[in-house]
Biotite code that builds the C-alpha atoms (Angstrom):
import biotite.structure as struc

atoms = struc.array([
    struc.Atom([96.864, 150.355, 263.507], chain_id="A", res_id=1, res_name="MET", atom_name="CA", element="C"),
    struc.Atom([95.751, 150.809, 259.913], chain_id="A", res_id=2, res_name="GLU", atom_name="CA", element="C"),
    struc.Atom([97.265, 153.387, 257.638], chain_id="A", res_id=3, res_name="SER", atom_name="CA", element="C"),
    struc.Atom([95.484, 155.023, 254.763], chain_id="A", res_id=4, res_name="GLU", atom_name="CA", element="C"),
    struc.Atom([97.324, 156.173, 251.690], chain_id="A", res_id=5, res_name="TYR", atom_name="CA", element="C"),
    struc.Atom([96.076, 158.373, 248.908], chain_id="A", res_id=6, res_name="ALA", atom_name="CA", element="C"),
    struc.Atom([97.887, 158.611, 245.599], chain_id="A", res_id=7, res_name="PHE", atom_name="CA", element="C"),
    struc.Atom([97.248, 161.237, 242.992], chain_id="A", res_id=8, res_name="THR", atom_name="CA", element="C"),
    struc.Atom([98.461, 160.742, 239.468], chain_id="A", res_id=9, res_name="ILE", atom_name="CA", element="C"),
    struc.Atom([98.290, 163.782, 237.276], chain_id="A", res_id=10, res_name="GLU", atom_name="CA", element="C"),
    struc.Atom([98.298, 163.104, 233.552], chain_id="A", res_id=11, res_name="MET", atom_name="CA", element="C"),
    struc.Atom([98.455, 165.736, 230.865], chain_id="A", res_id=12, res_name="VAL", atom_name="CA", element="C"),
    struc.Atom([96.922, 164.925, 227.517], chain_id="A", res_id=13, res_name="TYR", atom_name="CA", element="C"),
    struc.Atom([97.543, 166.765, 224.267], chain_id="A", res_id=14, res_name="LYS", atom_name="CA", element="C"),
    struc.Atom([95.638, 166.348, 221.042], chain_id="A", res_id=15, res_name="ASN", atom_name="CA", element="C"),
    struc.Atom([97.707, 166.197, 217.884], chain_id="A", res_id=16, res_name="ILE", atom_name="CA", element="C"),
    struc.Atom([96.691, 166.039, 214.249], chain_id="A", res_id=17, res_name="SER", atom_name="CA", element="C"),
    struc.Atom([98.027, 163.273, 212.025], chain_id="A", res_id=18, res_name="LEU", atom_name="CA", element="C"),
    struc.Atom([97.398, 162.496, 208.391], chain_id="A", res_id=19, res_name="SER", atom_name="CA", element="C"),
    struc.Atom([95.855, 159.110, 207.635], chain_id="A", res_id=20, res_name="GLU", atom_name="CA", element="C"),
    struc.Atom([99.238, 157.914, 206.361], chain_id="A", res_id=21, res_name="ASP", atom_name="CA", element="C"),
    struc.Atom([101.081, 159.111, 209.474], chain_id="A", res_id=22, res_name="ALA", atom_name="CA", element="C"),
    struc.Atom([98.508, 157.444, 211.737], chain_id="A", res_id=23, res_name="TYR", atom_name="CA", element="C"),
    struc.Atom([98.693, 154.182, 209.779], chain_id="A", res_id=24, res_name="ALA", atom_name="CA", element="C"),
    struc.Atom([102.487, 154.147, 210.029], chain_id="A", res_id=25, res_name="ARG", atom_name="CA", element="C"),
    struc.Atom([102.410, 154.946, 213.746], chain_id="A", res_id=26, res_name="LEU", atom_name="CA", element="C"),
    struc.Atom([99.821, 152.233, 214.362], chain_id="A", res_id=27, res_name="LYS", atom_name="CA", element="C"),
    struc.Atom([101.898, 149.716, 212.363], chain_id="A", res_id=28, res_name="ALA", atom_name="CA", element="C"),
    struc.Atom([104.965, 150.546, 214.471], chain_id="A", res_id=29, res_name="ALA", atom_name="CA", element="C"),
    struc.Atom([103.036, 150.177, 217.734], chain_id="A", res_id=30, res_name="LYS", atom_name="CA", element="C"),
    struc.Atom([103.642, 146.997, 219.699], chain_id="A", res_id=31, res_name="ARG", atom_name="CA", element="C"),
    struc.Atom([100.737, 145.223, 221.399], chain_id="A", res_id=32, res_name="ASP", atom_name="CA", element="C"),
    struc.Atom([101.947, 146.190, 224.867], chain_id="A", res_id=33, res_name="ASP", atom_name="CA", element="C"),
    struc.Atom([102.634, 149.866, 224.031], chain_id="A", res_id=34, res_name="GLU", atom_name="CA", element="C"),
    struc.Atom([100.554, 152.981, 224.273], chain_id="A", res_id=35, res_name="SER", atom_name="CA", element="C"),
    struc.Atom([100.810, 155.481, 221.431], chain_id="A", res_id=36, res_name="PHE", atom_name="CA", element="C"),
    struc.Atom([102.828, 157.740, 223.751], chain_id="A", res_id=37, res_name="SER", atom_name="CA", element="C"),
    struc.Atom([105.305, 154.928, 224.348], chain_id="A", res_id=38, res_name="GLU", atom_name="CA", element="C"),
    struc.Atom([105.684, 154.160, 220.639], chain_id="A", res_id=39, res_name="VAL", atom_name="CA", element="C"),
    struc.Atom([106.309, 157.838, 219.831], chain_id="A", res_id=40, res_name="VAL", atom_name="CA", element="C"),
    struc.Atom([108.978, 158.051, 222.531], chain_id="A", res_id=41, res_name="LEU", atom_name="CA", element="C"),
    struc.Atom([110.576, 154.801, 221.366], chain_id="A", res_id=42, res_name="ARG", atom_name="CA", element="C"),
    struc.Atom([110.664, 155.902, 217.745], chain_id="A", res_id=43, res_name="LEU", atom_name="CA", element="C"),
    struc.Atom([112.034, 159.333, 218.547], chain_id="A", res_id=44, res_name="LEU", atom_name="CA", element="C"),
    struc.Atom([114.765, 157.822, 220.660], chain_id="A", res_id=45, res_name="GLY", atom_name="CA", element="C"),
    struc.Atom([116.983, 159.722, 222.993], chain_id="A", res_id=46, res_name="SER", atom_name="CA", element="C"),
    struc.Atom([118.611, 162.980, 222.039], chain_id="A", res_id=47, res_name="ASN", atom_name="CA", element="C"),
    struc.Atom([120.841, 162.972, 225.076], chain_id="A", res_id=48, res_name="ASP", atom_name="CA", element="C"),
    struc.Atom([124.152, 162.776, 223.283], chain_id="A", res_id=49, res_name="ASP", atom_name="CA", element="C"),
    struc.Atom([125.146, 163.154, 219.658], chain_id="A", res_id=50, res_name="LEU", atom_name="CA", element="C"),
    struc.Atom([127.956, 160.672, 220.263], chain_id="A", res_id=51, res_name="SER", atom_name="CA", element="C"),
    struc.Atom([125.273, 157.959, 220.406], chain_id="A", res_id=52, res_name="ASP", atom_name="CA", element="C"),
    struc.Atom([125.233, 158.208, 216.622], chain_id="A", res_id=53, res_name="LEU", atom_name="CA", element="C"),
    struc.Atom([128.935, 157.450, 216.163], chain_id="A", res_id=54, res_name="PHE", atom_name="CA", element="C"),
    struc.Atom([129.348, 154.260, 214.188], chain_id="A", res_id=55, res_name="GLY", atom_name="CA", element="C"),
    struc.Atom([125.734, 154.141, 213.026], chain_id="A", res_id=56, res_name="VAL", atom_name="CA", element="C"),
    struc.Atom([126.729, 154.533, 209.374], chain_id="A", res_id=57, res_name="ILE", atom_name="CA", element="C"),
    struc.Atom([129.107, 151.882, 208.146], chain_id="A", res_id=58, res_name="GLU", atom_name="CA", element="C"),
    struc.Atom([131.642, 153.090, 205.596], chain_id="A", res_id=59, res_name="MET", atom_name="CA", element="C"),
    struc.Atom([135.099, 152.272, 204.399], chain_id="A", res_id=60, res_name="SER", atom_name="CA", element="C"),
    struc.Atom([138.132, 154.342, 205.374], chain_id="A", res_id=61, res_name="ASP", atom_name="CA", element="C"),
    struc.Atom([138.177, 155.769, 201.847], chain_id="A", res_id=62, res_name="LYS", atom_name="CA", element="C"),
    struc.Atom([134.518, 156.820, 202.068], chain_id="A", res_id=63, res_name="GLU", atom_name="CA", element="C"),
    struc.Atom([135.139, 158.379, 205.487], chain_id="A", res_id=64, res_name="ARG", atom_name="CA", element="C"),
    struc.Atom([138.147, 160.329, 204.206], chain_id="A", res_id=65, res_name="ASP", atom_name="CA", element="C"),
    struc.Atom([136.157, 161.623, 201.211], chain_id="A", res_id=66, res_name="GLU", atom_name="CA", element="C"),
    struc.Atom([133.281, 162.667, 203.463], chain_id="A", res_id=67, res_name="LEU", atom_name="CA", element="C"),
    struc.Atom([135.601, 164.513, 205.844], chain_id="A", res_id=68, res_name="LEU", atom_name="CA", element="C"),
    struc.Atom([137.285, 166.247, 202.892], chain_id="A", res_id=69, res_name="LYS", atom_name="CA", element="C"),
    struc.Atom([133.891, 167.399, 201.586], chain_id="A", res_id=70, res_name="ASP", atom_name="CA", element="C"),
    struc.Atom([132.834, 168.636, 205.030], chain_id="A", res_id=71, res_name="ILE", atom_name="CA", element="C"),
    struc.Atom([136.082, 170.558, 205.519], chain_id="A", res_id=72, res_name="GLU", atom_name="CA", element="C"),
    struc.Atom([135.689, 172.238, 202.116], chain_id="A", res_id=73, res_name="SER", atom_name="CA", element="C"),
    struc.Atom([132.206, 173.444, 203.108], chain_id="A", res_id=74, res_name="VAL", atom_name="CA", element="C"),
    struc.Atom([133.445, 174.648, 206.488], chain_id="A", res_id=75, res_name="TRP", atom_name="CA", element="C"),
    struc.Atom([135.981, 176.799, 204.659], chain_id="A", res_id=76, res_name="GLY", atom_name="CA", element="C"),
    struc.Atom([133.153, 178.714, 202.978], chain_id="A", res_id=77, res_name="THR", atom_name="CA", element="C"),
    struc.Atom([131.653, 179.719, 206.337], chain_id="A", res_id=78, res_name="TRP", atom_name="CA", element="C"),
    struc.Atom([134.278, 182.307, 207.180], chain_id="A", res_id=79, res_name="ASP", atom_name="CA", element="C"),
    struc.Atom([132.831, 185.351, 208.906], chain_id="A", res_id=80, res_name="ASN", atom_name="CA", element="C"),
])
């Protein structure tokens, strides 16, 4: 007994406008095996969790302490 299968793939396409410079940079970032959609998604990365960014910037303990001090001083100006 033979079975027949039908698959439907629905794709949505959107046109976007890019400057020549933006297109050139996107094309330069594109790998040979990637579509432009794939390169955009790769470059944008995941925004699932802000904690993914922890440790991205390397700094000394002194630099970290100064940054936190500056942030806390700004937070103090945001009183309602």
